[in-house]
Every structure is written in C-alpha cells, then in structure tokens.
C-alpha positions, 0 to 999 in steps of 0.5 A, spaced: 505 531 463 503 524 462 499 520 467 504 515 466 509 519 470 504 519 476 503 512 477 508 509 482 513 503 480 511 496 482 516 495 487 514 502 491 507 499 491 509 493 494 514 497 499 508 501 501 503 495 502 509 492 507 510 498 511 502 498 512 502 490 514 508 491 519 504 497 522 498 493 522 501 487 525 504 492 531 498 495 532 494 488 533 500 485 537 499 492 542 491 490 542 492 483 544 497 485 550 492 491 552 498 496 551 496 504 551 490 505 547 492 511 543 498 508 540 494 501 538 489 505 534 494 509 531 498 504 528 492 500 526 489 506 522 495 508 519 497 501 517 490 499 514 490 506 510 497 504 507 495 498 505 488 501 502 492 506 498 497 501 496 491 496 493 488 502 490 494 504 486 495 497 484 488 496 481 489 503 478 496 500 475 492 494 473 486 497 469 490 503 466 489 503 459 496 501 456 497 503 448 503 499 448 500 492 448 507 488 449 508 491 455 506 487 461 504 488 468 510 485 471 515 489 467 514 496 470 
C-alpha cells in the first residue's frame, strides 16, 4: 500500500482540529466557572490532543514529497 492512502484529506484534518478546539473551549469555560475538576481536565487534555494530532497530520501532509508537482496542497 502506498503512504498516500494513510494520510487524511484536508477536510478531515480540519474537522479533527475543530473538534479539538470545541473541546478545549468547553474545558476552559468549565475551568473559569470552577466546575467539577475531573471533567475540566478531561476536556482540556482531549481537546488539545486532538489539536496536536491535527497539527502533526497537517505538517506531514504539507511536507510530504509529492511526485506530481502540479498537484497543490489545496487540491486534496
């Protein structure tokens, strides 16, 4: 199998990042309002993990070697 099959599409990466951003904002709001401490840390950790994974996938997609030079980053 080629490595191209393992990379996610741009829209999927953006959705992963947005889910992480929403979870992080929810966790931050819970922290500000001093809600239950176990859930606030959970939302923050999971949200930031989603954002980190999305960032790493986006960097891998940006810097991978592309044999077809006419294909643009935004085309995938």
